[in-house]
Each structure stands twice: as structure tokens, then as C-alpha cells.
C-alpha positions, 0 to 999 in steps of 0.5 A: 483402471488408471482413472481411479488413482488420477481422481484420487490424486486430483482430490487430494490435491484440491483437499491439500489446496484448500479448494474443497475445505471451508474454513471461515474468513474472520473478518469477511463479513467486516469493514476493513477499514476497521482493521487497516487505512489505505492511502493512495499517492499518485503523481507525475514523476521525472526523475526521483523523490522520497516522500517520508511518512512520519506520525507528524508529517510527510516530507518529499525530498526530491532527488534527481531531474525534475520534483513530482508533479500533479501529486495527490494524496487519497484523491486531494491534490497535495500542491505544496510538496514543502508543507504535510498535507491536511489531515494527515496528523488525524489520519495517521493518529492511529496507524501503525506506519512502522507495519505498511506495505504497498498493496498495488503499484503502477508506473513504468519504473521503481516503487518502493517502500522502506520501513523506518523506525518513525514510519516508512518512506516511499521511493518514486524512481523514473529513471527513463526518458520523459516523465511517467504517471506513478500510483501506490496504495499503501496498506498501513494496519491500525494500532488498536483493534477493534473488538470482532462485530457480534 
């Protein structure tokens, strides 16, 4: 007799949690790159740095200790941090930078994103002694979405 109420509670839990219902994904079979861009930044950090992203440029502002080294953006080396990486203007042209968010981060201390009126700022802060590897993947929605595939 106790199994019937328990079974109905479990079944109700599945339904309420969405496990027993079928909700079609609106874009499950479509390429997500049509709707957003992923940008991966990686670097060796010893101290703190701020990356300022706008439609026209990406600037690196070094704060404390040693400047970042071995910096890459989407796997491409970014060796001159005083200049915007090649191709940024083309990449950012149709992106809504003010709606960016971090989807993945690795590092032993702080990786934070702050939205601004013109884009966003990425903070990489390594407080413990010595340098460490940091990596952040940032999702940025496209400004104009293409029509859904038929």
C-alpha cells in the first residue's frame, strides 16, 4: 500500500521536473554559431590584467605584477598586447558585445566579466605567488538572428 503513493510521487516528480515530457528544442539541429560566437582567451597570468572589448578594439590594461604572457585569442597568438588582435573588427561586426557572458573558465583565482555600455571587460587576476594558466570561453550573441531553417 505504501508503494502506490511513493510511485505516484516519483512519477509526479518526473513530470514536474520535465523528465517525462517531450519539449522539442527549437534550434537543436541548427548550428549554434548562427546565433552566437564563442571567443576563447588563454594566457599565463601573474598578477592582474583587464581586457577591454569594444566593437572597434580589444585593449589590454596591465594592473599588477607581471604582464600576461602566452596570450591567445581563439587559438591564435596575440603577441602585441598594445594592439587589437587581427580580425577583431570583422569578428565583432555583428555581435552584441553588451550581452556577453562567460560559459567556461579555468584558472586558480579570479576570472570575471563586467558588461559596459560599449561591450565588456574581462578581468584575469592571479593573487597567489607565481604565474598560472587561465582560460575563459565567452559567448556573445549575434545582433541580428538569421531566420530559422525550414
